[in-house]
N, CA, C and O atoms as a DFTB+ gen file, in Angstrom:
408 C
 N C O
     1  1     102.182      93.463     123.748
     2  2     101.537      92.251     123.272
     3  2     100.205      92.619     122.842
     4  3      99.449      93.308     123.528
     5  1      99.920      92.142     121.670
     6  2      98.679      92.287     121.104
     7  2      97.632      91.582     121.675
     8  3      96.503      92.051     121.819
     9  1      98.054      90.213     122.081
    10  2      97.065      89.266     122.357
    11  2      96.517      88.302     121.311
    12  3      97.226      88.019     120.346
    13  1      95.355      87.805     121.436
    14  2      94.801      86.789     120.663
    15  2      93.770      87.385     119.809
    16  3      92.934      88.136     120.312
    17  1      93.760      87.095     118.485
    18  2      92.658      87.516     117.726
    19  2      92.296      86.485     116.840
    20  3      93.137      86.067     116.045
    21  1      90.953      85.933     116.871
    22  2      90.576      84.699     116.136
    23  2      89.454      85.157     115.161
    24  3      88.462      85.772     115.552
    25  1      89.678      84.818     113.877
    26  2      88.651      85.216     112.855
    27  2      88.247      83.842     112.183
    28  3      89.035      82.897     112.176
    29  1      87.050      83.774     111.649
    30  2      86.456      82.622     111.189
    31  2      86.079      83.139     109.844
    32  3      85.453      84.199     109.837
    33  1      86.349      82.582     108.723
    34  2      85.686      82.666     107.420
    35  2      85.166      81.510     106.849
    36  3      85.846      80.486     106.909
    37  1      84.075      81.495     106.305
    38  2      83.472      80.432     105.658
    39  2      83.699      80.406     103.909
    40  3      83.174      81.174     103.102
    41  1      84.485      79.465     103.670
    42  2      84.785      79.469     102.227
    43  2      83.652      78.592     101.461
    44  3      83.384      77.422     101.734
    45  1      83.140      79.246     100.617
    46  2      82.004      78.522      99.825
    47  2      82.514      78.091      98.423
    48  3      83.179      78.796      97.664
    49  1      82.055      76.695      98.181
    50  2      82.584      76.233      96.893
    51  2      81.987      76.786      95.634
    52  3      80.840      77.229      95.681
    53  1      82.615      76.799      94.593
    54  2      82.255      77.169      93.243
    55  2      82.069      75.947      92.359
    56  3      82.110      74.806      92.820
    57  1      81.876      76.200      91.151
    58  2      81.662      74.924      90.152
    59  2      83.065      74.425      89.859
    60  3      83.182      73.367      89.242
    61  1      84.091      75.068      90.233
    62  2      85.454      74.617      89.952
    63  2      86.209      74.058      91.174
    64  3      86.520      74.711      92.170
    65  1      86.448      72.802      90.959
    66  2      87.203      72.076      92.143
    67  2      88.295      72.780      92.629
    68  3      89.167      73.123      91.830
    69  1      88.396      73.061      93.848
    70  2      89.579      73.862      94.474
    71  2      89.428      75.283      94.714
    72  3      90.113      75.872      95.550
    73  1      88.513      75.868      93.973
    74  2      88.252      77.362      93.911
    75  2      87.099      77.527      94.842
    76  3      86.128      76.771      94.815
    77  1      87.227      78.576      95.705
    78  2      86.164      79.092      96.553
    79  2      86.060      80.499      96.622
    80  3      86.944      81.212      96.147
    81  1      85.036      80.967      97.182
    82  2      84.674      82.382      97.374
    83  2      84.453      82.565      98.942
    84  3      83.879      81.698      99.602
    85  1      84.946      83.752      99.502
    86  2      84.634      84.095     100.894
    87  2      84.480      85.519     101.005
    88  3      85.033      86.314     100.245
    89  1      83.653      85.866     102.052
    90  2      83.417      87.389     102.416
    91  2      84.444      87.959     103.239
    92  3      84.499      87.629     104.424
    93  1      85.221      88.732     102.781
    94  2      86.193      89.386     103.683
    95  2      85.648      90.508     104.507
    96  3      85.237      91.516     103.931
    97  1      85.611      90.416     105.792
    98  2      85.138      91.602     106.499
    99  2      86.030      92.649     106.540
   100  3      85.581      93.793     106.619
   101  1      87.398      92.426     106.494
   102  2      88.210      93.556     106.519
   103  2      88.053      94.447     105.191
   104  3      88.277      95.654     105.285
   105  1      87.685      93.908     103.987
   106  2      87.551      94.754     102.743
   107  2      86.120      94.899     102.427
   108  3      85.750      95.530     101.437
   109  1      85.252      94.291     103.301
   110  2      83.830      94.334     102.932
   111  2      83.434      93.999     101.576
   112  3      82.689      94.724     100.918
   113  1      83.975      92.795     101.107
   114  2      83.638      92.304      99.747
   115  2      83.898      90.779      99.554
   116  3      84.522      90.103     100.372
   117  1      83.421      90.353      98.530
   118  2      83.742      88.772      98.326
   119  2      85.041      88.610      97.519
   120  3      85.305      89.315      96.546
   121  1      85.856      87.606      98.002
   122  2      87.123      87.577      97.278
   123  2      87.117      85.961      96.905
   124  3      86.431      85.127      97.495
   125  1      87.944      85.714      95.899
   126  2      88.257      84.382      95.375
   127  2      89.500      83.811      96.049
   128  3      90.511      84.479      96.264
   129  1      89.347      82.487      96.374
   130  2      90.646      81.769      96.751
   131  2      90.778      80.425      96.099
   132  3      89.772      79.727      95.977
   133  1      91.898      80.030      95.689
   134  2      92.120      78.764      95.252
   135  2      93.059      77.939      96.177
   136  3      94.151      78.345      96.576
   137  1      92.509      76.740      96.469
   138  2      93.446      75.854      97.365
   139  2      94.263      75.164      96.346
   140  3      93.783      74.436      95.477
   141  1      95.644      75.451      96.506
   142  2      96.632      75.069      95.520
   143  2      97.242      73.791      95.976
   144  3      97.684      73.033      95.113
   145  1      97.316      73.468      97.216
   146  2      97.751      72.144      97.734
   147  2      97.315      71.901      99.197
   148  3      97.268      72.853      99.977
   149  1      97.014      70.716      99.565
   150  2      96.625      70.401     100.961
   151  2      96.726      68.871     101.011
   152  3      96.631      68.122     100.039
   153  1      96.942      68.499     102.350
   154  2      96.890      67.072     102.570
   155  2      95.657      66.915     103.661
   156  3      95.537      65.863     104.290
   157  1      94.850      67.899     103.826
   158  2      93.609      67.924     104.528
   159  2      93.703      67.815     105.975
   160  3      92.811      68.276     106.687
   161  1      94.808      67.189     106.493
   162  2      94.727      67.081     107.860
   163  2      95.893      68.031     108.508
   164  3      95.780      68.355     109.690
   165  1      96.808      68.397     107.880
   166  2      97.998      69.364     108.270
   167  2      97.893      70.725     107.915
   168  3      97.897      71.650     108.727
   169  1      97.800      70.837     106.683
   170  2      97.905      72.291     105.973
   171  2      97.061      72.417     104.773
   172  3      96.405      71.490     104.297
   173  1      97.118      73.687     104.284
   174  2      96.475      74.160     103.051
   175  2      97.158      75.355     102.514
   176  3      97.399      76.334     103.221
   177  1      97.487      75.273     101.194
   178  2      98.210      76.290     100.689
   179  2      97.272      77.056      99.577
   180  3      96.875      76.488      98.560
   181  1      97.005      78.268      99.869
   182  2      95.984      79.143      99.204
   183  2      96.417      80.265      98.286
   184  3      97.293      81.031      98.687
   185  1      95.941      80.411      97.224
   186  2      96.149      81.683      96.281
   187  2      94.895      82.541      96.531
   188  3      93.797      82.049      96.272
   189  1      94.980      83.701      96.981
   190  2      93.875      84.543      97.064
   191  2      94.226      85.785      96.059
   192  3      95.297      86.392      96.033
   193  1      93.028      86.037      95.201
   194  2      93.164      87.114      94.266
   195  2      91.921      87.943      94.206
   196  3      90.808      87.426      94.295
   197  1      92.100      89.186      94.062
   198  2      91.099      90.087      93.771
   199  2      91.585      91.378      93.058
   200  3      92.701      91.849      93.278
   201  1      90.622      91.972      92.125
   202  2      90.935      93.153      91.446
   203  2      90.013      94.185      91.860
   204  3      88.915      94.327      91.323
   205  1      90.585      95.159      93.135
   206  2      89.733      96.134      93.357
   207  2      90.724      97.338      93.502
   208  3      91.705      97.227      94.237
   209  1      90.461      98.540      92.775
   210  2      91.450      99.609      92.848
   211  2      92.708      99.217      92.243
   212  3      93.222     100.050      91.497
   213  1      93.328      98.073      92.424
   214  2      94.600      97.616      91.930
   215  2      94.517      96.121      92.054
   216  3      93.722      95.624      92.852
   217  1      95.296      95.383      91.304
   218  2      95.413      93.927      91.389
   219  2      95.900      93.512      92.817
   220  3      96.811      94.150      93.344
   221  1      95.319      92.467      93.444
   222  2      95.627      92.074      94.647
   223  2      95.902      90.577      94.548
   224  3      95.108      89.838      93.965
   225  1      97.037      90.122      95.121
   226  2      97.264      88.632      95.141
   227  2      97.877      88.392      96.524
   228  3      98.459      89.318      97.090
   229  1      97.774      87.233      97.065
   230  2      98.260      86.756      98.298
   231  2      98.445      85.360      98.397
   232  3      97.499      84.632      98.098
   233  1      99.608      84.831      98.803
   234  2      99.634      83.246      98.949
   235  2      99.478      83.208     100.623
   236  3      99.927      84.085     101.361
   237  1      98.862      82.198     101.000
   238  2      98.627      82.019     102.400
   239  2      98.924      80.396     102.626
   240  3      98.724      79.547     101.758
   241  1      99.426      80.137     103.922
   242  2      99.774      78.823     104.167
   243  2      98.825      78.714     105.608
   244  3      99.107      79.426     106.572
   245  1      97.928      77.961     105.638
   246  2      97.038      77.496     106.900
   247  2      97.635      76.239     107.384
   248  3      97.991      75.325     106.641
   249  1      97.720      76.240     108.620
   250  2      98.066      74.879     109.360
   251  2      96.992      74.675     110.274
   252  3      96.227      75.581     110.604
   253  1      96.910      73.329     110.751
   254  2      96.079      72.909     111.855
   255  2      96.634      73.087     113.118
   256  3      95.899      73.003     114.102
   257  1      97.922      73.339     113.248
   258  2      98.679      73.507     114.494
   259  2      99.457      74.738     114.340
   260  3      99.562      75.315     113.258
   261  1     100.043      75.169     115.510
   262  2     101.008      76.316     115.574
   263  2     102.040      76.249     114.648
   264  3     102.372      77.290     114.080
   265  1     102.682      75.062     114.365
   266  2     103.631      74.908     113.619
   267  2     103.612      73.803     112.436
   268  3     103.033      72.730     112.609
   269  1     104.201      74.082     111.358
   270  2     103.936      73.088     110.269
   271  2     105.377      72.567     110.049
   272  3     106.373      73.182     110.428
   273  1     105.401      71.327     109.374
   274  2     106.714      70.654     109.002
   275  2     107.659      71.633     108.089
   276  3     107.142      72.424     107.299
   277  1     108.972      71.536     108.236
   278  2     109.794      72.381     107.316
   279  2     109.490      72.155     105.878
   280  3     109.434      73.141     105.142
   281  1     109.286      70.964     105.398
   282  2     108.997      70.643     103.911
   283  2     107.834      71.468     103.542
   284  3     107.846      72.129     102.503
   285  1     106.822      71.457     104.353
   286  2     105.567      72.261     104.032
   287  2     105.909      73.690     103.946
   288  3     105.396      74.396     103.077
   289  1     106.833      74.198     104.891
   290  2     107.162      75.599     104.859
   291  2     107.988      75.976     103.509
   292  3     107.854      77.031     102.888
   293  1     108.834      74.951     103.187
   294  2     109.547      75.216     101.949
   295  2     108.730      75.211     100.708
   296  3     108.947      75.995      99.783
   297  1     107.707      74.240     100.700
   298  2     106.692      74.381      99.531
   299  2     105.972      75.593      99.372
   300  3     105.662      76.040      98.268
   301  1     105.637      76.259     100.712
   302  2     104.898      77.520     100.748
   303  2     105.739      78.586     100.045
   304  3     105.275      79.276      99.138
   305  1     107.112      78.707     100.540
   306  2     108.036      79.728      99.968
   307  2     108.318      79.387      98.452
   308  3     108.450      80.311      97.650
   309  1     108.400      78.219      98.097
   310  2     108.794      77.948      96.620
   311  2     107.537      78.440      95.729
   312  3     107.663      79.027      94.655
   313  1     106.332      78.119      96.325
   314  2     105.161      78.544      95.634
   315  2     105.080      80.030      95.479
   316  3     104.962      80.516      94.354
   317  1     105.142      80.855      96.667
   318  2     105.079      82.184      96.595
   319  2     106.251      82.802      95.666
   320  3     105.992      83.749      94.923
   321  1     107.399      82.303      95.721
   322  2     108.523      82.728      94.840
   323  2     108.085      82.516      93.282
   324  3     108.297      83.377      92.428
   325  1     107.516      81.400      93.042
   326  2     106.994      81.034      91.585
   327  2     105.983      81.932      91.260
   328  3     105.924      82.181      90.056
   329  1     105.122      82.525      92.008
   330  2     104.197      83.565      91.771
   331  2     104.720      85.061      91.491
   332  3     103.950      85.952      91.131
   333  1     106.047      85.249      91.682
   334  2     106.730      86.369      91.554
   335  2     106.789      87.245      92.761
   336  3     107.106      88.432      92.690
   337  1     106.469      86.619      93.899
   338  2     106.853      87.493      95.188
   339  2     108.328      87.633      95.553
   340  3     109.089      86.666      95.586
   341  1     108.665      88.791      95.804
   342  2     110.159      88.854      96.354
   343  2     110.344      88.034      97.627
   344  3     109.489      87.944      98.508
   345  1     111.572      87.430      97.643
   346  2     111.843      86.745      99.011
   347  2     111.562      87.551     100.177
   348  3     111.013      87.021     101.143
   349  1     111.873      88.747     100.193
   350  2     111.765      89.715     101.321
   351  2     110.330      89.878     101.765
   352  3     110.042      90.292     102.888
   353  1     109.389      89.523     100.797
   354  2     108.001      89.807     101.112
   355  2     107.410      88.568     101.615
   356  3     106.250      88.628     102.023
   357  1     108.068      87.392     101.650
   358  2     107.438      86.266     102.244
   359  2     107.685      86.181     103.735
   360  3     108.842      86.080     104.144
   361  1     106.724      86.214     104.515
   362  2     106.705      86.382     105.887
   363  2     106.253      85.042     106.551
   364  3     105.281      84.414     106.130
   365  1     106.998      84.647     107.592
   366  2     106.494      83.545     108.418
   367  2     106.595      84.100     109.854
   368  3     107.671      84.021     110.447
   369  1     105.479      84.676     110.453
   370  2     105.453      85.067     111.748
   371  2     105.418      83.954     112.738
   372  3     104.925      82.854     112.488
   373  1     106.035      84.334     114.027
   374  2     106.180      83.074     114.982
   375  2     104.756      82.782     115.422
   376  3     103.861      83.590     115.176
   377  1     104.517      81.593     116.098
   378  2     103.240      81.223     116.540
   379  2     102.861      82.295     117.611
   380  3     103.664      82.842     118.367
   381  1     101.558      82.505     117.561
   382  2     100.997      83.627     118.568
   383  2     100.952      82.948     120.016
   384  3     100.500      81.823     120.224
   385  1     101.483      83.791     120.973
   386  2     101.438      83.290     122.222
   387  2     100.225      83.518     123.109
   388  3      99.440      84.443     122.900
   389  1     100.092      82.637     124.118
   390  2      98.779      82.745     125.038
   391  2      97.423      82.768     124.327
   392  3      96.437      83.392     124.721
   393  1      97.503      81.976     123.184
   394  2      96.151      81.614     122.346
   395  2      95.630      80.409     122.959
   396  3      96.374      79.536     123.407
   397  1      94.189      80.334     122.992
   398  2      93.678      79.002     123.483
   399  2      93.692      78.129     122.276
   400  3      93.495      78.650     121.178
   401  1      93.906      76.849     122.376
   402  2      93.921      75.972     121.271
   403  2      92.589      76.032     120.535
   404  3      91.532      76.169     121.151
   405  1      92.655      75.924     119.164
   406  2      91.376      76.110     118.395
   407  2      90.878      74.742     118.216
   408  3      89.824      74.542     117.612
């Protein structure tokens, strides 16, 4: 068991609504992120993009609770497929265990 790892990122607004930048401690660089869809209280569907060494794109689903409703998960998968991600690359890990509520 790996345990619990919590990371906080501050997304800073840009002049374009829905587009943000944040500093990735993992890659030690600023990255772009676009919030594609959100209902503000339950989830946010985001597209991350950066071009360093090679083109990098990631679709992420952020939820405010450990589980999101099925139609939100289906929306996430459909968006990832529409961006060209192979079905096998779309991962939905189980909720982390023994983590304190955020």
